[in-house]
C-alpha positions in Angstrom: 0.2 -0.1 0.1 1.3 3.5 -0.7 1.7 6.6 1.7 0.0 9.2 0.0 0.9 13.2 1.4 -1.0 14.5 4.2 1.4 17.8 3.9 1.8 19.6 1.4 4.8 19.2 0.3 6.9 22.8 1.5 5.5 22.5 5.1 5.9 20.5 8.0 4.7 19.8 11.3 6.8 21.7 14.1 5.2 21.1 17.2 1.0 20.6 15.8 1.9 23.5 13.5 2.0 23.5 10.0 5.6 26.1 9.1 7.7 26.3 5.6 9.6 23.3 5.8 13.5 24.6 5.7 14.3 22.4 2.4 11.4 22.1 0.1 9.8 25.6 0.1 12.2 27.1 -1.3 12.2 24.5 -3.6 8.3 25.8 -4.6 8.4 29.6 -4.5 11.2 28.7 -7.0 8.7 26.7 -9.2 6.5 28.9 -9.1 8.7 32.0 -10.3 10.2 30.1 -12.6 6.3 28.9 -14.0 5.2 32.0 -13.4 7.9 33.9 -15.2 6.0 31.7 -18.7 9.9 29.7 -19.5 8.8 26.6 -17.3 5.9 24.3 -18.5 5.0 21.7 -16.1 6.8 19.3 -17.6 10.8 21.4 -17.2 9.7 22.4 -14.0 9.8 18.1 -13.3 12.9 17.7 -14.9 14.9 21.0 -13.8 14.1 19.2 -9.6 14.8 15.3 -10.9 18.3 16.9 -11.1 18.5 18.2 -8.0 18.7 16.7 -3.7 15.2 18.4 -2.7 12.7 14.9 -4.0 9.3 14.9 -4.1 8.8 11.6 -2.3 11.1 10.2 0.2 11.4 7.1 -1.9 12.2 8.6 -5.4 14.4 11.6 -6.3 12.6 11.5 -9.7 9.4 14.6 -10.1 6.6 14.7 -12.8 4.9 17.4 -14.8 2.0 16.2 -12.2 3.7 17.2 -9.1 4.3 20.3 -10.4 1.2 20.8 -10.8 -0.5 19.7 -7.3 1.7 22.5 -6.2 0.5 25.1 -8.0 -2.5 23.9 -7.8 
């Protein structure tokens, strides 16, 4: 059985409070910046992030366009 993400990417729970995740929050900010600039598509953002060091899931560092779409929505 696969565990779904309970917290949005970019956030963590600390002492019962939802706070920005120190490594993930800058990635979310970058996704919005790049996408809103009009120069990047979901797929191109996913390719770039797959080369980085912050995985969407702990079991794989690969990103896909659906992950980007969920963050932007």
